[in-house]
C-alpha positions as CSV (number, residue, x, y, z in Angstrom):
1,X,132.3,54.2,-44.2
2,X,130.5,52.1,-41.9
3,X,127.7,52.7,-39.2
4,X,128.6,52.3,-36.0
5,X,126.7,49.9,-34.0
6,X,125.0,50.0,-30.7
7,X,124.7,46.5,-29.7
8,X,126.1,46.1,-26.2
9,X,127.0,42.4,-25.0
10,X,124.1,41.1,-23.2
11,X,126.5,41.0,-19.7
12,X,126.0,44.0,-19.8
13,X,122.9,45.1,-21.3
14,X,120.6,43.1,-18.9
15,X,122.7,44.0,-15.9
16,X,120.5,48.0,-16.4
17,X,118.8,48.9,-13.2
18,X,115.4,51.3,-14.2
19,X,116.5,54.6,-12.0
20,X,114.5,54.9,-8.5
21,X,114.4,51.3,-8.1
22,X,115.0,50.5,-4.8
23,X,118.6,49.4,-2.8
24,X,117.9,46.8,-1.2
25,X,117.5,43.4,-3.2
26,X,114.4,41.1,-3.6
27,X,115.4,38.0,-3.1
28,X,113.6,34.5,-3.9
29,X,113.9,33.1,-0.1
30,X,111.8,36.2,0.3
31,X,109.5,35.8,-1.6
32,X,108.6,32.2,-0.6
33,X,108.6,32.9,2.8
34,X,105.6,35.7,2.3
35,X,103.4,33.1,0.3
36,X,104.4,30.5,2.6
37,X,102.9,32.8,5.7
38,X,99.8,34.8,3.3
39,X,98.6,33.0,0.4
40,X,95.0,31.9,0.0
41,X,95.6,28.2,-1.4
42,X,97.8,27.5,1.2
43,X,96.4,28.5,4.3
44,X,93.1,27.8,2.4
45,X,94.5,24.6,2.8
46,X,95.4,24.3,5.8
47,X,92.2,25.6,6.9
48,X,90.4,22.6,4.2
49,X,93.5,19.7,6.8
50,X,92.3,21.3,9.9
51,X,88.4,20.4,9.2
52,X,90.0,16.7,7.9
53,X,91.4,16.6,11.3
54,X,88.1,16.2,12.9
55,X,86.9,13.7,11.5
56,X,89.2,11.5,13.7
57,X,86.8,13.0,16.6
58,X,83.4,12.3,14.7
59,X,84.4,9.2,14.4
60,X,85.7,8.4,17.7
61,X,82.3,10.1,19.0
62,X,80.3,6.6,17.9
63,X,81.9,4.7,20.2
64,X,82.3,7.0,23.6
65,X,79.5,7.7,26.1
66,X,76.3,9.1,25.1
67,X,74.2,11.2,27.9
68,X,71.3,12.8,27.9
69,X,68.6,14.1,29.9
70,X,64.3,15.1,29.2
71,X,62.0,17.4,30.6
72,X,58.6,17.4,30.2
73,X,54.9,18.8,31.5
74,X,51.5,18.1,31.1
75,X,48.1,19.0,32.2
76,X,44.9,16.6,31.6
77,X,42.7,19.2,30.8
78,X,40.1,16.7,30.1
79,X,39.7,13.9,33.1
80,X,36.6,11.5,32.9
81,X,35.2,9.9,36.3
82,X,36.4,8.0,37.4
83,X,40.2,9.2,37.2
84,X,43.0,7.7,37.5
85,X,45.5,10.0,36.0
86,X,46.7,12.9,37.8
87,X,45.8,16.4,36.5
88,X,49.5,18.0,36.1
89,X,52.5,16.0,35.9
90,X,56.1,17.0,35.8
91,X,58.8,14.7,34.6
92,X,62.5,14.5,34.5
93,X,64.6,11.9,32.9
94,X,68.0,11.2,31.9
95,X,70.3,8.2,30.4
96,X,73.4,7.2,29.6
97,X,74.6,4.4,27.0
98,X,77.6,3.2,26.7
99,X,79.0,1.2,22.9
100,X,80.9,-2.2,23.8
101,X,80.6,-3.7,20.6
102,X,79.3,-2.4,17.3
103,X,81.3,-5.1,14.7
104,X,84.2,-3.0,15.0
105,X,82.6,-0.4,12.6
106,X,83.4,2.2,14.9
107,X,87.7,1.3,14.9
108,X,86.9,1.1,11.5
109,X,85.7,4.0,10.9
110,X,88.2,5.8,13.4
111,X,91.3,3.9,11.6
112,X,90.3,5.5,8.2
113,X,89.6,8.7,9.4
114,X,92.6,9.0,10.8
115,X,94.8,7.9,7.4
116,X,93.0,10.6,6.0
117,X,94.0,12.4,8.5
118,X,98.2,11.3,7.2
119,X,96.6,11.5,3.6
120,X,95.3,14.8,3.9
121,X,98.8,16.2,5.2
122,X,101.2,15.0,2.7
123,X,98.7,16.3,0.4
124,X,99.5,19.6,2.2
125,X,102.9,19.3,1.3
126,X,101.9,19.0,-1.8
127,X,100.0,21.7,-2.4
128,X,103.1,23.8,-0.6
129,X,105.4,22.4,-3.9
130,X,103.2,23.2,-6.5
131,X,103.0,27.0,-4.4
132,X,106.7,26.6,-4.3
133,X,106.8,25.7,-7.6
134,X,104.7,28.5,-9.2
135,X,106.6,31.1,-7.5
136,X,109.6,30.1,-8.7
137,X,108.2,29.7,-12.5
138,X,106.5,33.6,-11.8
139,X,110.3,35.1,-10.3
140,X,112.0,33.5,-12.7
141,X,109.8,34.6,-15.7
142,X,109.4,39.1,-14.4
143,X,113.5,38.4,-14.4
144,X,113.9,36.9,-18.4
145,X,111.1,39.6,-19.2
146,X,113.1,42.3,-17.7
147,X,116.0,41.0,-19.8
148,X,113.5,40.5,-22.9
149,X,112.6,44.4,-22.3
150,X,116.0,45.5,-22.2
151,X,117.4,43.2,-25.2
152,X,114.6,44.5,-26.8
153,X,114.6,48.5,-26.1
154,X,118.4,48.5,-26.8
155,X,117.3,46.9,-30.0
156,X,114.8,50.0,-30.9
157,X,117.6,52.4,-29.9
158,X,120.5,50.6,-32.0
159,X,117.6,50.8,-35.0
160,X,116.8,54.2,-34.1
161,X,120.2,56.0,-34.5
162,X,120.9,53.8,-37.6
163,X,117.9,55.0,-39.8
164,X,118.9,58.5,-38.2
165,X,122.7,57.8,-40.1
166,X,120.9,56.3,-42.8
167,X,118.3,59.3,-43.5
168,X,121.8,60.7,-43.3
169,X,123.9,59.0,-45.4
170,X,121.0,59.1,-48.3
171,X,120.4,62.5,-48.6
172,X,124.3,62.4,-49.6
173,X,124.1,60.0,-51.8
174,X,125.7,57.4,-50.2
175,X,122.4,55.3,-49.8
176,X,119.4,54.4,-51.7
177,X,116.3,54.6,-51.1
178,X,115.7,51.2,-49.8
179,X,118.6,50.8,-47.4
180,X,115.9,53.5,-45.7
181,X,112.9,51.8,-45.9
182,X,114.3,48.3,-45.0
183,X,115.6,50.3,-41.8
184,X,112.7,51.9,-41.2
185,X,110.8,48.7,-41.5
186,X,112.8,47.2,-39.2
187,X,112.4,50.0,-36.6
188,X,109.1,49.3,-36.5
189,X,109.3,45.4,-36.2
190,X,111.1,46.8,-33.3
191,X,108.8,48.8,-31.4
192,X,106.6,46.2,-31.9
193,X,108.2,43.4,-30.1
194,X,109.5,45.7,-27.8
195,X,105.7,46.6,-27.1
196,X,104.8,42.5,-26.8
197,X,107.3,42.0,-23.5
198,X,107.1,44.7,-22.1
199,X,102.8,43.2,-22.0
200,X,104.6,39.7,-20.9
201,X,106.5,42.1,-18.5
202,X,103.1,43.3,-16.6
203,X,101.4,39.7,-17.3
204,X,104.3,38.1,-15.7
205,X,104.4,41.1,-12.8
206,X,100.4,40.8,-12.1
207,X,101.0,37.0,-11.6
208,X,103.6,37.1,-8.9
209,X,101.4,39.8,-6.9
210,X,98.6,36.9,-6.8
211,X,101.0,34.5,-5.9
212,X,103.4,36.6,-3.4
213,X,100.7,39.8,-2.6
214,X,103.1,42.4,-3.3
215,X,104.2,43.7,-6.5
216,X,108.0,42.4,-7.8
217,X,110.8,45.2,-6.5
218,X,114.8,44.8,-7.8
219,X,114.6,40.6,-7.6
220,X,117.9,39.3,-7.1
221,X,118.9,36.0,-9.3
222,X,118.3,33.1,-7.0
223,X,121.0,31.1,-5.7
224,X,121.8,27.4,-7.3
225,X,119.7,24.2,-5.8
226,X,121.1,22.2,-4.2
227,X,120.1,18.6,-3.9
228,X,120.2,18.0,-7.7
229,X,120.2,14.2,-9.1
230,X,122.8,13.0,-10.9
231,X,120.4,10.6,-13.3
232,X,117.0,9.7,-14.0
233,X,117.5,6.7,-12.4
234,X,117.8,8.2,-8.9
235,X,115.2,11.6,-9.2
236,X,113.0,8.5,-10.1
237,X,114.1,6.3,-6.8
238,X,113.9,9.9,-4.8
239,X,110.6,10.4,-6.3
240,X,109.4,7.0,-5.2
241,X,110.0,7.4,-1.6
242,X,109.1,11.6,-1.0
243,X,106.7,12.6,-3.5
244,X,104.0,14.3,-1.3
245,X,100.8,13.2,-3.5
246,X,102.2,10.0,-4.0
247,X,102.9,9.4,-0.7
248,X,99.0,11.1,0.3
249,X,97.1,8.9,-2.5
250,X,98.7,5.6,-1.5
251,X,97.5,6.8,2.2
252,X,93.7,7.1,0.8
253,X,93.7,3.8,-0.3
254,X,94.7,2.1,2.3
255,X,91.7,3.9,4.6
256,X,89.4,2.7,2.3
257,X,90.6,-0.7,3.3
258,X,89.4,0.5,6.9
259,X,86.0,1.8,5.0
260,X,85.2,-2.0,3.4
261,X,86.4,-3.3,7.5
262,X,83.4,-0.6,8.7
263,X,80.8,-1.8,6.2
264,X,81.4,-5.4,7.0
265,X,80.6,-4.4,10.6
266,X,76.8,-2.9,9.7
267,X,75.5,-6.8,10.0
268,X,77.2,-8.0,13.3
269,X,75.8,-7.9,16.7
270,X,75.8,-4.5,18.8
271,X,76.1,-4.4,22.7
272,X,75.6,-1.8,25.1
273,X,75.2,-0.7,28.0
274,X,73.1,1.2,30.2
275,X,72.3,3.6,33.1
276,X,68.5,5.3,33.8
277,X,67.0,7.2,35.8
278,X,63.0,9.2,36.2
279,X,61.8,11.6,38.8
280,X,58.3,12.6,37.7
281,X,56.3,15.3,40.5
282,X,53.1,15.2,39.9
283,X,52.8,19.3,41.7
284,X,50.1,18.4,44.1
285,X,47.8,16.9,42.0
286,X,44.3,14.9,43.2
287,X,42.8,11.5,41.8
288,X,39.0,11.3,42.2
289,X,37.9,7.5,41.9
290,X,35.8,5.0,43.9
291,X,37.4,5.4,47.4
292,X,37.6,9.3,47.1
293,X,40.5,12.1,46.7
294,X,43.5,11.2,46.7
295,X,46.7,12.7,46.5
296,X,48.7,11.3,44.0
297,X,52.4,10.2,45.4
298,X,55.3,11.1,43.6
299,X,57.5,8.8,41.2
300,X,61.3,8.0,41.6
301,X,62.5,4.9,39.1
302,X,66.6,3.5,38.3
303,X,68.2,0.8,36.0
304,X,71.3,-0.4,34.3
305,X,71.5,-3.1,32.2
306,X,72.7,-4.1,29.1
307,X,71.3,-4.1,25.6
308,X,72.6,-6.7,22.8
309,X,71.0,-5.9,19.2
310,X,70.4,-8.7,15.9
311,X,70.2,-6.8,12.5
312,X,68.4,-9.7,11.2
313,X,67.0,-7.5,7.8
314,X,68.4,-3.5,7.2
315,X,66.3,-3.7,3.6
316,X,69.8,-4.4,1.8
317,X,71.3,-1.5,2.8
318,X,74.4,-3.0,4.6
319,X,75.2,-5.0,1.3
320,X,74.8,-1.8,-0.9
321,X,77.5,-0.5,1.6
322,X,79.6,-3.1,1.3
323,X,79.6,-3.0,-2.5
324,X,80.4,0.8,-2.5
325,X,83.5,0.9,-0.2
326,X,84.7,-1.9,-1.9
327,X,84.3,0.0,-5.5
328,X,85.9,3.2,-3.6
329,X,88.2,0.8,-2.7
330,X,89.6,-0.2,-6.2
331,X,89.0,3.5,-7.8
332,X,91.3,4.6,-5.2
333,X,93.8,0.9,-5.6
334,X,93.9,2.8,-9.5
335,X,94.2,6.4,-8.9
336,X,97.4,5.2,-6.3
337,X,98.9,4.1,-9.8
338,X,97.8,6.7,-12.3
339,X,99.4,9.2,-9.7
340,X,103.3,7.3,-9.7
341,X,102.6,7.1,-13.4
342,X,102.0,10.5,-13.2
343,X,104.8,11.0,-10.6
344,X,107.6,8.5,-12.7
345,X,106.8,10.7,-15.7
346,X,107.2,14.1,-14.2
347,X,110.1,13.5,-12.5
348,X,112.0,11.9,-15.8
349,X,110.5,15.1,-18.4
350,X,111.5,17.6,-15.3
351,X,115.2,15.8,-15.4
352,X,115.1,15.7,-19.4
353,X,114.0,19.1,-19.6
354,X,117.0,19.9,-16.9
355,X,119.8,18.9,-18.6
356,X,118.2,20.2,-22.2
357,X,118.3,23.1,-20.7
358,X,121.8,23.3,-19.5
359,X,122.9,22.1,-22.9
360,X,120.9,24.8,-24.7
361,X,122.6,27.8,-21.9
362,X,126.1,26.4,-23.8
363,X,124.8,26.6,-27.0
364,X,123.6,29.8,-26.7
365,X,126.3,31.0,-24.9
366,X,128.4,30.7,-27.9
367,X,125.5,31.6,-30.5
368,X,125.8,34.9,-29.0
369,X,129.4,35.2,-29.1
370,X,129.6,33.8,-32.7
371,X,126.6,36.9,-33.8
372,X,128.4,39.4,-32.1
373,X,131.4,38.1,-33.8
374,X,129.4,37.9,-37.4
375,X,128.0,41.6,-36.4
376,X,131.1,43.0,-36.8
377,X,132.5,41.6,-39.5
378,X,129.3,42.0,-41.1
379,X,129.7,46.4,-40.5
380,X,133.5,45.5,-41.4
381,X,132.5,44.3,-45.0
382,X,130.2,46.5,-45.2
383,X,132.5,49.9,-44.7
384,X,134.7,47.9,-47.8
385,X,131.6,47.6,-50.1
386,X,130.9,43.8,-50.1
387,X,128.2,44.0,-47.0
388,X,124.8,45.8,-47.4
389,X,122.6,47.3,-45.0
390,X,120.3,44.6,-45.1
391,X,123.2,42.1,-43.9
392,X,123.9,44.7,-40.9
393,X,120.2,44.5,-39.9
394,X,120.0,40.5,-40.2
395,X,123.2,40.0,-38.6
396,X,121.8,42.4,-35.3
397,X,118.9,40.1,-35.8
398,X,120.1,37.7,-35.5
399,X,122.2,38.5,-32.6
400,X,119.4,39.7,-30.6
401,X,117.8,36.8,-31.2
402,X,120.6,34.2,-29.7
403,X,120.4,36.7,-26.6
404,X,117.1,36.4,-25.9
405,X,117.8,32.8,-26.3
406,X,119.7,32.7,-23.5
407,X,118.1,34.6,-20.7
408,X,114.7,32.0,-22.0
409,X,117.2,28.7,-21.5
410,X,119.1,30.0,-18.0
411,X,114.8,30.8,-17.0
412,X,114.6,27.0,-18.2
413,X,117.0,25.5,-16.7
414,X,116.5,26.7,-13.2
415,X,112.5,26.0,-13.1
416,X,112.9,23.1,-14.5
417,X,115.7,21.9,-11.5
418,X,113.4,23.2,-9.0
419,X,110.6,21.7,-10.5
420,X,112.6,18.4,-10.0
421,X,113.1,19.3,-7.0
422,X,109.2,19.1,-6.1
423,X,109.0,16.5,-7.7
424,X,111.2,14.5,-5.8
425,X,109.9,15.3,-2.2
426,X,112.9,18.2,-2.1
427,X,111.1,21.8,-2.2
428,X,109.2,22.7,0.9
429,X,110.1,25.2,3.2
430,X,112.5,23.0,5.3
431,X,114.1,21.5,2.4
432,X,114.2,25.8,1.2
433,X,115.3,27.2,5.0
434,X,113.0,29.7,4.8
435,X,112.8,31.3,7.9
436,X,110.7,29.7,10.6
437,X,108.6,29.6,11.9
438,X,107.0,26.6,9.8
439,X,103.1,25.5,9.9
440,X,102.2,21.8,11.2
441,X,99.5,20.3,10.2
442,X,99.8,17.8,13.0
443,X,100.3,20.3,15.6
444,X,96.3,20.5,14.9
445,X,95.6,17.8,15.5
446,X,97.1,16.8,18.4
447,X,94.8,19.8,19.8
448,X,91.3,18.5,17.7
449,X,92.2,14.7,19.1
450,X,92.3,15.5,22.9
451,X,89.4,17.4,22.7
452,X,86.1,15.3,24.0
453,X,84.1,18.3,25.1
454,X,80.5,18.8,23.2
455,X,80.7,22.9,23.9
456,X,84.3,23.1,22.2
457,X,83.8,25.4,19.8
458,X,86.1,27.1,17.6
459,X,86.0,30.8,17.3
460,X,84.9,32.8,14.0
461,X,87.6,32.8,11.5
462,X,89.4,35.6,10.3
463,X,90.9,36.5,7.3
464,X,94.7,35.7,6.9
465,X,96.2,36.8,3.6
466,X,95.5,40.2,2.4
467,X,94.0,42.0,-1.0
468,X,95.3,42.6,-4.0
469,X,92.7,45.3,-5.1
470,X,94.8,48.3,-3.4
471,X,98.6,47.6,-6.2
472,X,98.7,49.5,-8.2
473,X,98.6,48.1,-12.1
474,X,102.2,47.4,-13.2
475,X,104.3,49.0,-15.4
476,X,106.8,47.6,-17.9
477,X,109.5,49.4,-16.1
478,X,112.2,45.8,-15.7
479,X,113.1,45.3,-12.4
480,X,116.9,44.0,-12.3
481,X,119.0,44.7,-9.7
482,X,122.9,46.7,-10.5
483,X,125.3,43.8,-11.5
484,X,122.5,41.6,-12.9
485,X,124.5,39.5,-15.4
486,X,122.3,36.5,-16.2
487,X,120.8,33.1,-14.2
C-alpha cells in the first residue's frame, strides 16, 4: 500500500496566516515612511548636515565687520612725587573693523564651504537611499524567512505522519526496520532545519525592529518596482548622472579647488578700515606736582583710518597650508574617481544579479512543478513495489529544496532590483512616493545663511528616534498575510 504524502503546493503552504495576527496588512511603504521619520541613522545624518550648513556662516564671518569694546578700571596705589598721573581712572574703548581685502581667502573659503554644503546634501540623499536599501532587504528577508519556516514546518508535519505510518506498517511486516530508521533520521534532520529557519526568522525580525523601530506585523507583498532599466548600459548612464554618492564626491572635489585658492591668499596684503573711540573718566582724581594740586580732566578721543598689512615672513605656514590644500585636492580627485568606479561596478553587478534572479525564478518554478510530479510518481511506484521509502524521502526533500530556492529567488530579485534603482539615484523618498512631509536640507541652509547675530543660538536638542528596548523578543511565528503566494 502506498504512503500518502502531506506536501502541499508552494502557494498553499506560504499562504498560511498565523492565528491572531492583525487583519490589516503592513506595507513596505509604511515601513519606509516610519523609518524616514524616525530612524536614528538618518536623523543623525540630518543633524550632521545642519552642522555643515553653519560652515558657510563661519567662513563668511571673517569678511564681515568686527566690533568690540572694553572697560577697564585702574587705581595707582603707589605714587611718588612729583606725581603726574591720576590716582583712579575708568577707561572705555570701542572699535569697529571692516575687512576690505583679504587676498581672496575669505571669498574662496566661503565658496568651498558652499560646495561642501551641496556635497553634504547629496551625501544625505545617499544615506537615505542606503537606509531604504537596508529596509527593503530586511522586509523581504522577513517574508522569505516566514515562508521558509512554513515550508519546514510542513515538512516536519509530513515526516512525522510518515514515521507514524511507517511504524504501523513495520508492525505488520510491510516495512523493514531500516525503512523506519531512515524515516526517523529524516524527521530529526527536518526538525533541525526548522529550528535553524526559525532562528533566522527571529534574526530578520530583530533587524527589522532596529531599522523601522517596531516589530513587523502581517507584512504585505510589496508592489512591483517601476523604472527598471532595459540594459546595463542604460543603468550606468543614469547612475553616472544621478547617483547621490557620486554627486557628493564630485562636489567635495570641487570644494578643494577653492581651498587651494584660499591658501594662496595667505601671502597677499590685507586691507581693513577702522573706527576707534575712547573715553577716560578719572573719577575726580587729583594730582600733586610742582604746580600744586591739579584736577585731572577727563579724556575723549576718536579716530578713523585704514590699515594695510603686508606679510613678509610667516614662518613658512602659508607654503605648508598651500601644499596641504593641493594634496587634499589630489586626494579628492582620486576619491571621486574611486566613487565613480564603485558606482559603475555596483550598478552593473546589481543589474546582473537582478536579471539572474529573474532567470532563477523561472527555473525554480519549473523545478517545483517537476519535483511535485516526481514525488507523485515515486509514491505510485512505491505502491507497485519498485520504489523504496528512501526514494520517497529523497523526493520530498528535493521538493522542499526547490520550494526554498524559489522563495529565495523571489526575494533576491526584488532586493537586487531595488538596489539597482538606488544605484541609479531613484530610490529616495520622493521617487518612492512616501507620504509627506519630506525633509529638505535646503530649508535649514536658507535659515542658517540668513542669520548674522552673535546670540542667535539653537535650543537644546531633543531625541527624535525612540528606543526599542521595550519591544518584546521576537518569536518564530510567521507574519504572512492571508493570500500570500510569493513575491
